[in-house]
MARTI-508139 format. One record per residue: y, x, z of N, C-alpha, C in turn; residue in one letter. Coordinates in steps of 0.02 Angstrom, whole numbers, plus 50000, padded with zeros to 5 digits. Each point is the difference from the previous one (the first is absolute). Layout:
N
YXZYXZYXZa/...
% end
This chain:
405
499395004250000500614995850000500635004350000x/499955005950036500565004750003500195002449930x/499495001749961500105002149931500374994549960x/499764994050009500314994249966500734999250017x/500165000950065500704999350022500435005449968x/499725006249997500375005549969500124998549926x/499484997649966500074998449929500524994649990x/499974994950043500484994549995500715002750009x/500095004450050500665003050012500235004049939x/499535003949973500165004049941500204995549942x/499614994749991500134995249946500704997050008x/500154997750061500654996950013500575004949990x/499895006250023500515005249991500135001349926x/499455000149960500095001249928500364994249967x/499844994050020500334994149972500745000350016x/500155001750062500695000450023500385005449959x/499675005749992500315005549963500114997949927x/499484997049971500054997749930500564995049992x/500044995450049500534994949999500685003450004x/500045005350041500625003550011500215003849937x/499515003249969500155004149941500104995649938x/499634994549997500034995949939500664996249998x/500385001349948500634996449988499934997249931x/500154993749990499964997549931500525003849957x/499755003649951500445004149958500094996449934x/500624999349976500104996749935499575003249945x/499744995949954499505002849954500265005249951x/500665000449991500245004949951500065007050031x/499805000950063500065006550032499415004549982x/500175006449985499455004849992499845002850070x/499425003250007499805003250063500054995350060x/499714994049996500094995150054499735002450068x/499445003750000499725002150065500445005150034x/500275004649960500455005050028500614996550030x/500254995249963500584996350023499854996350065x/499404997050004499804996550061499995004750060x/499735005949990499975004950055500705002150022x/500445001249951500695001850016500334994350040x/499904993949975500314994150033499724999250071x/499345001050008499694999250066500265005350048x/500095006149975500275005350042500694998350025x/500434997649955500684998250021499994994050047x/499544995349987499964994250044499795002150070x/499525004750003499755002450065500565003350039x/500405004149965500555003450035500514994950024x/500134994949960500454994650020499764996550063x/499354998550002499724996650059500045004550061x/499855006449990500045004850055500725000350027x/500485000049953500715000350020500194993850041x/499774994149977500134993750037499765000650072x/499365002250007499695000350066500385005050044x/500135005949973500355005250039500694997550021x/500334996449955500674997450014499974994850055x/499514995449995499964994650049499795002550069x/499605005450001499805002850064500545004650029x/500535001049960500545004250024499845007549998x/499495001849961499805007149997500455003949953x/500144997149942500425003349950500374994749961x/500605001749976500364995449955499604999449935x/499994994049972499654998749938500125005549948x/500645001749990500185004949949499765007150017x/499945001450065499745006650019499275000849978x/499634994650003499305000349977499995001349925x/500434996449962500035001249928500235007149984x/500435002850043500255006849990499435005150004x/499444998150032499435004650004499735001549930x/500044995149955499785001149930500465005349969x/500654998950011500495004749972499855007150024x/499865000650065499875006650029499365003049971x/499484995749993499365002549974500055002349928x/500474997049963500075001549929500495005749987x/500305002750053500535005149992499725006549972x/500365002949952499845006949980500645004250001x/499925006250019500575004650004500265001449930x/500635002049994500275001549933499645006149971x/499694999249942499645005549969500225000849928x/500225005949983500195001349930499365001349960x/500034998749935499435001749957500265003849939x/499595000749949500225004249943500574996849962x/500104993450008500524996549961500634998550039x/499934998950065500564997250039500085003850066x/500625001550017500145002650067500164994050045x/499664999650057500094994250045500245002550067x/500534996950026500245002050066500314994250038x/499965000350066500344995150042500685002850019x/500514996049993500675002350019500414993950021x/500655000850007500434994350017500584999549951x/500164994049980500614998649961500424995450044x/500615002250016500444995750040499664997850065x/499665004850033499664998750064499424995149997x/499754998749941499414995649993499435004249971x/499404999350028499435003949976499804997849930x/499905004949956499754998649932499465004949982x/499554998049956499535004749971500215001049927x/500095006449983500295001849936499475002949954x/500004997749936499525002449950500405003149943x/499935006649992500385003649948499525002949949x/500074998149937499535002449948500075007649991x/499445003349986500015007249987500075001549926x/499804995249958500045001149927500725001349980x/500085004449952500685001249975500254993649967x/500654999150001500294994149971500505002149946x/500014996449943500475001749946500714999250024x/500114994550036500684998850024499964997450071x/500454995550017499994997150067499424995250006x/499774999250062499424995750012500194992950019x/499504995649995500084993250026499855000150075x/500194994650035499844999750071499854992850021x/499544999350048499834993550029500085000550075x/500394995550029500054999550073499554994250019x/499475001550040499474995150012499974997850074x/499924993450010499944997250067499314996750008x/499625002350049499324997550009499994992950029x/499444996649990499914993350028499725000350071x/499854994250028499734999550067500394995450046x/500334995149969500334994750039500555002550047x/500335005449983500545002950042499745002350068x/499344999650010499715001350066499505005849999x/499665000949943499485005149995500085004049936x/499555004849990500015004049939500445006150007x/499895004949956500445005849996499855004049937x/500495004249981499945003949938499405004550000x/499775002150059499445004750004499314996949996x/499964993449992499344996949992499705002149933x/499345000949999499655002249939500234996149939x/500024993450005500164996049941500715001249975x/500475000650047500705001249979500105007149976x/499645004750030500035006949977499735000449928x/499444996649989499694999949933500494997149949x/500324994450019500474996649955500595004649983x/500305003050051500595004249989499825006249958x/499425002950016499765006049965499874998449926x/499674994449987499864998049930500654998949963x/500484996650033500644998649969500365006549982x/500025004550048500355006449990499675004049944x/499345000150002499625004049953500044997249929x/499904993449994499974997049933500694999249968x/500524999450041500674999249972500415006550003x/499695005250028500375006250013500654998250036x/499934995850053500584997250034500025002250073x/500605000250027500095001050072499874993250034x/499575000050051499884993850038500205001050073x/500414995450025500205000050070499674994050032x/499515001250044499644994450032500264999550072x/500274994250018500404999650062499604997350059x/500045003650056499714997650063500534996650043x/500184993949983500494996350039499694997950067x/500434998750049499764998050066499724992949998x/499524998650044499614993849995500084995450060x/499884993549988499954995150055499305001150032x/499874997850060500454996350045500525004350037x/499965006649993500485004150036500704999149972x/500054999549934500654999149967499994993649959x/500524996150004500034993849961500545000649946x/500004995049954500534999549950500685000750034x/500485003649971500005003149934499795007449998x/499675002650052499855007250003499605002449940x/499474996349983499575002049943500425000449937x/500404994849989500434999949940500505005850003x/500315001050057500515005350004499705006949988x/499395001150024499675006449989499905001349925x/499704995149965499865001249929500655000349960x/500504996250022500645000049964500345006750008x/500015002750061500355006450009499645005749965x/499334999749995499645005149961500194999649927x/500014993949973500164999149929500715002449985x/500464998050043500705001849991500095007750004x/499655003050047500025007350008499745003449936x/499434997549975499685003149942500434999249937x/500374994449995500394998749940500655004149995x/500155003950052500595004449995499895005249945x/500515001349960499895004649944499785006950022x/500235002350058499805006750024499255000250016x/499734994650027499294999850018499574999349937x/500224995649955499634999249937499955006749963x/500575003649998499975006349962499585005350037x/500014999750066499575004650040499264999249980x/499794993849987499304998749982499894999549925x/500525001449961499944999849927499874993049973x/500314995050031499884993049980500574997549957x/499824996549947500474996849955500314993850034x/500664999950011500314994350035499924993449962x/499815000449936499934993849961499284997550000x/499555003550038499294998049997499694999850070x/500334996150044499744999250068499804992750010x/499424999150034499734993350010499844999050074x/500084994050026499724998450066499384995849989x/499505000950043499384996349993499684999050068x/499564995050004499644998950062499514994249991x/499534999650047499514994649997500054995850063x/499924993449991499984995350056500655000450040x/499975001750065500625000850039500445005549970x/499695005149969500385005249967500334997449937x/499694995149967500304996749942500604995950021x/499944997050060500574996450029500585004850011x/499865005850029500525004950015500315002849936x/499595001349949500265002649936500474994949968x/499804993750002500424994649972500674999750035x/499985000250066500614999650040500455006149989x/499695005949994500395006149988500354999749932x/499644997849949500304999549933500604995250001x/499934994550036500564995250005500595002950038x/499845003250056500545002650043500395005749966x/499665004049960500345005549965500564997449955x/499914994049974500514997149955500654998550038x/499934998950067500584998250041500355006250028x/499695005949990500225005950037500435004549956x/500655000050014500485003849959499905007550007x/499675002250053499925007350012499465003049955x/499574995849969499455002749961500184999749926x/500045005949970500205000249929499414999749953x/499435002850021499415000049958499684993149999x/499894997349941499674993449994499265001049992x/499614995550028499275000249990499844998349928x/499505003449972499784998249933499534994050003x/499594999650053499504994750003499794998650072x/499684994250008499664998450063499304997549983x/499505002350039499304997949988499744996950064x/499834993549995499834996150059499274997749995x/499595002450046499284998549998499854994850054x/499754994349977499894994050043500484999850060x/500664999449984500505000250054500044993550040x/500215000650063500184994250042500754999149992x/500234994249978500714999549982500384994450034x/499664995750036500384994650032499654997550064x/500424998250048499764997750065500084992550009x/500314996749951500204993050013499424995149997x/499605000749947499454995149989499345003850002x/499654999350057499365003450007499434995149986x/500154995349954499494995149981500004999049925x/500195005249962499994999849927499284998849978x/499894997749937499324999249976499565006250013x/500275006049990499595006050012499815000850074x/500444997850045499845000350071499444994950016x/500034994249967499504994950013499325002049972x/500005002549938499375001549966499665006250029x/500395004750023499715006550018500045001450075x/500074994750040500135001250071499435003750036x/499394999749970499455003650031499705005449955x/500405002349952499735005149954499995006950033x/499625004849970499935006650030500665003750011x/499995004350049500525004850018500624996750031x/500284994949968500614997150027499954992450008x/499644997750051500004992750013500694997750024x/500134993649996500654997450020500175001850072x/499514999550045500135001450071500285007050009x/499745004849962500245007050006500705000749969x/500114996749943500665000549968500544997150046x/499844994550033500484996950047500135004950058x/499485003350024500095005050052500465005649976x/499875002549940500415005449972500734997849994x/500104994249968500684997649990500374999350066x/499684996650048500364998650063500115006450039x/499515004549999500055006350037500555004549971x/500144999249936500535003949968500664998550037x/500084993850023500634998050031499995000250076x/499424998550030499974999650073499274999650024x/499895002250063499344999150030499954993350037x/500554996249999500004993450032499544995349961x/499504997450033499494996049964500284993349975x/500584997950024500264993549978500175000149925x/500225005749975500135000349928499354999649961x/499485003550024499364999849965499734992949998x/500044996550056499754993150001500384995549953x/500665000849998500414996049954499835001549928x/499915006549984499835001949932499314997549980x/499535000050047499324997849985499994992749979x/500464996050029500024993049980500564998749949x/500305005449975500524999749948500604995850023x/500185000850065500574996250027500495004850033x/500195005349965500425005150032500715000149972x/500124996849942500665000349969500434994250026x/500605001450026500424994650026500334996049944x/500184993950015500274995549948500645002949969x/500395003950040500625002749972499885005449947x/499375002249994499835004849946499644996649942x/500034993549997499624996349949500195002049929x/500645002149990500225002049932499615005949973x/499675003850044499635005949977499354998249965x/499754994050012499354998149970500024999849924x/500604999249970500035000049927499735006549970x/500065005550038499795006649974499255001050003x/499654995750039499285000950007499634993449984x/500344995649963499694993649985499485000949944x/499375000350020499475001649952499924994649947x/500214993950014499914994849949500435001549939x/500555003650010500435002149943499815006849973x/499695004250042499945007149983499295002349981x/499504995750009499335002149982499794997049933x/499635003849960499734997149938499474994650016x/499894995449953499544994550012499325002250025x/499745005649970499305001850018499935002250073x/500565001850032499965001750071500174994150045x/500334994949972500154994150041499364996050012x/499545000149950499374996150004500164993050025x/499644997650051500154993150022500394999950065x/500355005650015500415000150061500624995749990x/500214996750053500604995949997500525002950047x/500605001149974500535003050041500234995050052x/500035002350063500274995450051500625003250031x/500464995850020500625002450031499835004250061x/500395005250014499875004150060500074996050065x/499635002150051500084997150067500435005150038x/500574997850026500465004750030499815001650073x/500205006050021499865002250068500645000450040x/499955003150059500575000350045500515005249976x/500634998550012500535004849983499955006150044x/499724999050060499985005350050499615006149975x/499434998849967499595005649974500415004149951x/500334996649954500385003649948500605003650029x/500274997450055500565003550033499755006250036x/499414999450031499715005850035499765005349952x/499684997949946499695004749953500264998749929x/500645001449988500304998349935499675003849942x/499625005350016499705004249948499584996249950x/499664994650021499554996749952500384996049948x/500664999350008500404996749948500455005049965x/499875006550010500405005449973499725002149933x/500445000849951499785002149933499635006750000x/500165004450048499665006550003499284999350023x/499844994350030499304998850020499664995249951x/500404995649970499734995049954500395000449934x/499845005049958500425001449941500024994349949x/499554995150004500044994349954500624995850013x/500335001250057500614996350017500615002549963x/499935005449961500575002549962500234994749950x/500654999849988500264995249951499865002549930x/500054995649951499895001949930500495005549979x/500614999650024500505005049982499795006950025x/499695000250059499775006550026499405002649960x/499564995449981499405002049963500185003049932x/500524997449969500185002049932500095007549992x/500205003450053500175007149993499415004650015x/499424997250014499435004150020499705003949941x/499675005650016499715004149946499354997049973x/499765003149947499354998849972499484999150055x/499574994849993499564998350056499274999149979x/499565002850042499284998949992499764996150061x/499654994449988499724996250056499264998949988x/499595001850049499294998949995499814994750052x/499664994749977499764994950046499254999049991x/499674997450052499284998649997499894992650011x/499544997349961499844992950005499804998050071x/499565003950031499714998150065500375003250058x/500654998750002500435003450049500524994950025x/500084999550065500504995250025500715001849978x/500115006449983500685002049979500114999249925x/499484997549965500054999249927500644996549978x/500154994250030500564995949977500685003250014x/500045004250052500635003650013500175004349939x/499515003949977500105004549943500144996249936x/499624994649990500094996049938500704996949999x/500224997350057500664996850002500555005149988x/499925006050027500515005249989500015002049926x/499415000749970499975001749928500374994749960x/499874993650016500334994649963500765000150010x/500225001150062500725000150013500345006049966x/499675005850000500295005949967500054998949925x/499464997249971500004998749928500574995249983x/500084994850040500534995149988500695003250006x/500055005350041500645003550009500115005449947x/499515000749954500085004849946499775007150015x/499645000950055499745006750016499345001149963x/499905005849967499365001249967499445000850052x/499504995649996499465000050050499325000649965x/499585004550025499305000149980499624997050058x/499684994349989499624996850054499265000349984x/499645003950039499275000749992499664995450050x/499664994949976499654995650047499255001449994x/499705002350055499295002049998499584994250027x/499594997149955499634993950017499445001250050x/499695005949996499405001150041500135004850057x/500584999250033500165004650054500294996450060x/499975003450056500244997350064500535004850026x/500354997950053500535004150028499745006750024x/500375005349983499825006650024499505003849957x/499764996749946499455003049961500185006949971x/500645001249988500195006349968499895006050046x/499874998650065499905005650046499285002350003x/499554996149969499295001850003499815004249940x/500225006350001499905004249941499645006650016x/499775000750062499635006150015499524998750057x/499485004150005499534999450055499524994349990x/499644998150054499474995049994500244993049981x/500654998650014500254993249984500334999749932x/499895005149959500315000349934499824993749959x/500514996749971499884994149959500285001149930x/499624998049950500225000949931500674996549988x/500104994150030500624996449988500595003850029x/499895003850054500535004150030500245005349951x/499515003249967500175005149949500384996949942x/499774994149979500324996649944500744998750015x/500124997650061500694998450020500425006350006x/499725005150030500355006450008500195002849931x/499544999649953500135002549933500564996149966x/499994993450008500524995849969500695002050027x/500035000950065500635001850033500255006849975x/499565004949999500215006849979500175000149925x/499624996249960500164999649928500694996949989x/500154994750038500654996949992500565005050017x/499905003550056500515005050020500065005349945x/499445002149973500015005349949500394997849938x/499934993649982500344997649940500744998250012x/500164998250062500674997250012500475004150043x/499725005150035500435003750045500275006349967x/
% end
């Protein structure tokens, strides 16, 4: 009977594990089992973080930071690129300088990593790989920025860090020091880093002290608005791999405050006060999404929240945090833009709406919509979690830069 009990336990454990690992994967995805394992790993870490947070052992984001720490690699130069950690304007950056001779001045990319303003860093394997490939394939200088993170630092610190690095780098003396062509500089970033890149490109237009204009901005599945966290993409993908809605709401709210009342209001999409109702025109998906993404969703009027939250944490209504709030007149002056979105991503509609608004404002936009990808896929390009779709996306991004920067 003892043997039987052990077998039963083993059987139940395997069923539980299988249930945990098995995620219904859309049929157009390649490598479904690999994707399931990746998704299960992230889900497990999320559950661990919940438990640690509720027991008061560690802040939720500190648990997620353990991934960042585990993925860290020291700056290492190779035969193509010199890599070093330094500071620009008192902010830590990882610098990638090509060794190949250059006919003339080089191109440059200032890159902001993703991680919900709370986790991630330039030294993670995936970001190092991305910056190295970019530098190597474009013979470009890459500045990858280690901005300060929540929960220790809240908005606008993250934005101010990346902005001051960009502004420092765009000085003609610094550009010439690194042999960079002032007419060929781009800002780029993924996810929260895409949010920061978007905000930086907008803010530079308002800054009389900056003479060098950006040539381009490249935004990889960016988060662009805080007003409506119930867009069709939020509804359809709320439990998809890597970035479920519950985590995105945590990231968004933590960017502004550790006060849980904002998170709760955002989770029920009741955080915007009625006096800010005029801002909804900028994120009204019923006007800004193409028919194939509207599907059978019906737009409903926003439910307003307390004025008190917005007075305490005005950041979530700030254009530097929610760049989709920029007016059409502001958008008109933006540089050449690349936007990559994924079908199975809660942030999909943010990127699509921005692409539509920029096109309407006359800005040249290349919008790559990847049907068989989920949020964060571009980071899975090395090691055991390598995904073919990640390579495909990385190649599209670098090819676009190569042709347009």
